[in-house]
Every structure is written in C-alpha cells, then in structure tokens.
Backbone as numpy.savetxt, mean C-alpha at the origin, in Angstrom:
# Nx Ny Nz CAx CAy CAz Cx Cy Cz
0.24 -30.42 -8.38 0.29 -30.19 -6.87 1.02 -28.65 -6.58
2.44 -28.61 -7.21 2.97 -27.09 -6.44 2.22 -26.23 -7.48
1.99 -26.27 -8.64 1.55 -25.25 -9.13 0.49 -24.45 -8.60
-0.73 -25.53 -8.48 -1.54 -25.13 -7.33 -1.15 -24.35 -6.65
-0.24 -24.42 -5.49 0.43 -23.89 -4.37 0.61 -22.69 -5.05
1.69 -22.77 -5.83 2.37 -21.43 -6.50 1.48 -20.34 -6.79
0.67 -21.02 -7.21 -0.66 -20.18 -7.86 -1.73 -19.13 -6.62
-1.70 -20.83 -5.66 -2.74 -19.42 -4.81 -1.81 -18.66 -4.04
-0.58 -18.96 -3.33 0.51 -18.18 -2.68 0.07 -16.69 -3.32
0.24 -17.02 -4.91 0.13 -16.01 -5.46 -0.82 -15.02 -5.47
-2.13 -15.89 -5.58 -3.41 -14.89 -5.62 -3.56 -14.02 -4.21
-3.24 -15.02 -3.15 -2.91 -14.12 -1.52 -1.87 -13.39 -1.67
-0.86 -12.91 -1.98 0.01 -11.94 -2.11 -0.51 -10.79 -2.73
-1.15 -11.05 -4.46 -1.25 -9.51 -5.23 -2.49 -9.68 -4.88
-3.35 -10.05 -3.64 -4.86 -9.63 -3.56 -4.11 -9.09 -2.22
-3.17 -9.31 -1.17 -3.05 -8.25 -0.46 -2.36 -6.91 -0.49
-1.75 -6.89 -1.65 -0.96 -6.06 -2.04 -2.23 -4.47 -2.26
-3.29 -5.57 -3.31 -4.33 -4.44 -3.94 -5.29 -4.08 -2.88
-5.54 -4.72 -1.83 -6.29 -4.26 -0.46 -5.52 -3.26 -0.05
-3.80 -3.16 0.40 -3.11 -2.04 0.96 -3.25 -1.10 -0.11
-3.23 -1.14 -1.35 -2.74 -0.14 -2.24 -4.85 0.61 -1.81
-5.58 -0.13 -1.69 -6.64 0.62 -1.31 -6.68 1.27 -0.06
-6.50 1.08 0.69 -6.13 1.37 2.22 -5.76 2.84 1.46
-3.91 2.26 1.31 -3.46 3.69 1.23 -4.45 5.08 0.49
-4.86 4.77 -0.31 -5.71 5.68 -1.36 -6.88 6.32 -0.45
-7.65 5.71 0.61 -8.34 5.86 1.38 -8.11 6.71 2.21
-7.47 6.31 3.28 -6.22 7.26 3.88 -5.92 8.38 3.31
-5.41 8.36 2.27 -5.15 9.92 1.32 -6.10 10.59 1.37
-7.10 9.86 0.97 -8.40 10.49 0.28 -9.02 11.27 1.49
-9.44 10.48 2.78 -9.66 11.28 3.98 -8.92 12.28 4.64
-7.71 12.15 4.52 -6.54 12.99 5.14 -7.24 14.66 4.79
-7.66 14.47 3.58 -8.29 15.92 2.73 -8.94 16.75 3.76
-10.09 15.79 4.19 -11.30 16.38 4.93 -11.07 16.75 6.42
-10.15 16.06 7.13 -9.87 16.39 8.69 -11.24 15.60 8.88
-10.86 13.96 8.91 -11.93 13.28 9.64 -11.30 13.23 11.25
-12.92 13.13 12.35 -12.66 12.66 13.19 -11.43 11.85 14.03
-10.60 12.59 14.62 -9.14 11.21 14.90 -9.71 10.15 15.95
-11.17 10.81 16.77 -11.11 9.26 17.59 -12.27 8.38 17.01
-12.50 8.54 15.62 -13.15 7.20 14.60 -12.24 6.17 14.73
-12.87 5.20 15.16 -11.87 3.94 14.84 -11.66 3.56 13.65
-12.29 4.15 12.51 -12.35 3.38 11.18 -10.84 4.48 11.05
-10.64 5.88 11.64 -9.94 6.62 11.16 -8.40 6.06 12.21
-8.23 6.01 12.99 -7.75 5.48 13.59 -6.76 4.04 13.16
-7.75 3.19 12.89 -7.52 1.97 11.68 -6.70 1.94 11.09
-6.83 3.41 9.65 -6.60 3.27 8.61 -4.87 4.39 9.06
-4.94 4.60 10.16 -3.98 5.53 10.26 -2.61 4.17 10.81
-3.54 3.20 11.84 -2.06 2.47 12.50 -1.97 1.73 11.05
-2.61 0.98 10.07 -2.57 0.78 8.86 -1.56 1.79 8.09
-1.24 2.69 7.48 -0.60 3.47 6.89 0.71 3.76 7.47
0.85 4.34 8.65 2.03 5.07 9.63 3.42 4.48 9.34
2.88 3.06 9.12 4.53 2.63 9.50 5.16 2.28 7.86
3.98 2.14 6.96 4.78 2.88 5.31 5.15 4.12 4.92
4.44 4.99 5.60 4.72 6.07 5.22 6.18 7.16 5.69
6.44 5.93 7.65 7.43 6.32 8.02 8.55 5.39 7.48
8.50 4.64 6.76 9.76 4.07 6.13 9.84 4.58 4.92
8.88 5.17 4.31 9.47 5.90 3.08 10.08 7.45 3.22
9.38 8.43 4.29 10.15 9.64 4.85 11.49 9.13 5.37
12.19 7.78 6.36 13.15 7.98 6.44 13.97 8.10 5.25
14.16 7.79 4.15 14.69 7.39 3.10 14.87 9.00 1.82
13.69 9.37 2.23 13.17 10.00 1.03 12.33 11.56 1.84
12.77 12.92 1.63 11.82 13.70 1.90 10.63 14.13 1.37
9.57 13.99 1.96 8.80 14.06 0.56 7.60 14.87 1.27
7.78 15.72 2.05 6.93 17.60 2.00 7.85 18.36 0.90
6.80 18.17 0.16 7.01 19.12 -0.74 5.78 20.30 -1.15
6.19 21.76 -0.72 5.36 22.76 -1.11 4.18 22.67 0.28
4.30 21.98 0.96 3.51 21.57 2.05 2.70 20.50 1.67
2.69 19.97 0.90 2.05 18.28 0.15 3.02 17.28 0.49
2.36 16.34 1.64 2.57 15.46 1.55 2.79 14.35 0.54
3.93 13.78 0.16 4.12 12.83 -1.18 3.95 11.32 -0.46
4.77 11.21 0.37 4.31 9.76 1.20 3.52 8.63 0.76
2.04 8.81 0.53 1.44 7.64 0.04 1.23 7.74 -1.78
1.73 8.88 -2.50 1.88 8.45 -3.45 3.24 7.71 -4.08
4.45 8.06 -3.49 5.46 7.14 -3.73 5.06 5.74 -3.18
4.45 5.44 -1.69 4.25 4.04 -1.37 3.01 3.35 -2.80
2.43 4.56 -2.93 1.27 3.62 -3.99 1.51 3.22 -5.04
3.01 4.24 -5.72 4.06 3.70 -7.10 4.64 2.35 -6.50
5.14 2.36 -5.07 5.98 1.29 -4.91 4.96 -0.03 -5.24
4.02 -0.17 -4.59 2.88 -1.05 -4.31 3.02 -1.55 -5.94
2.03 -0.65 -6.96 1.83 -1.06 -7.92 3.43 -1.96 -8.64
4.44 -0.94 -8.66 5.87 -2.05 -9.06 5.69 -3.15 -8.47
5.52 -3.57 -7.08 5.61 -5.04 -6.49 4.62 -5.98 -7.19
3.63 -5.07 -7.14 2.01 -5.76 -7.65 2.76 -6.67 -9.78
3.31 -5.70 -9.95 3.77 -5.85 -11.53 4.66 -6.55 -11.51
5.70 -6.80 -10.58 6.62 -7.73 -10.57 6.47 -8.85 -10.61
5.64 -9.15 -9.22 5.41 -10.65 -8.65 4.16 -11.00 -9.62
3.56 -9.76 -10.31 2.56 -10.84 -11.28 2.98 -11.68 -12.20
4.10 -10.83 -13.18 5.13 -11.60 -13.81 6.00 -12.44 -13.77
6.40 -12.29 -12.04 7.27 -13.36 -11.59 6.45 -14.68 -11.62
5.12 -14.62 -10.60 4.70 -15.60 -10.70 4.12 -16.60 -11.90
3.64 -15.55 -12.91 3.12 -15.91 -13.88 4.04 -16.82 -14.55
5.25 -16.50 -14.39 6.62 -17.16 -15.35 6.65 -18.56 -14.77
6.90 -18.56 -13.32 6.83 -19.96 -12.70 6.07 -20.99 -13.13
5.09 -20.42 -13.48 3.57 -21.67 -13.65 3.88 -22.41 -15.35
C-alpha cells in the first residue's frame, strides 16, 4: 500500500517538473519573437517563469553578452531534480 502511494507521489512530482521544464522552454522560445505582452497566454507564461528567473538572478549574474541565461540555468536545475528524484524514488520502491 505504501509503495503505491510513494509511486503515485513520484509520478505526480516528476510530471510537474517535466511540465514546468516545457513551460520554461516555450517561454524562452517566445521571448525571441517578441509576442504581444497583452496576450493572456504570454502573461500566464510570464507569471509562471519570472519567479524562477528571479531566484536564479538573485544568486547568479545571468546576462552574458546581452543574452539572458536564466532559462538555461533553470532548465538544467530541473533536469537535475528530475533525474535525482527519479533515482531516489526508484530506490525507495
């Protein structure tokens, strides 16, 4: 019973991390084409990604040569978390 609960929690957590990774990728790609800032989808992506970018920018200078590296740092962090938690959850079962 407890293994099923741990497995379910693991699937949900890893799914959220994977979904957020795609949100970051989509927001980064959209930033290259300068979308309408009043578009509700663009505003939603902005609200979802800015807290993570702000957290990274607080500790690491992310602008290099006019290019913001915060999305790349966040994506690498999410990949690390996804791999680490996946191995951790698989070891617990």
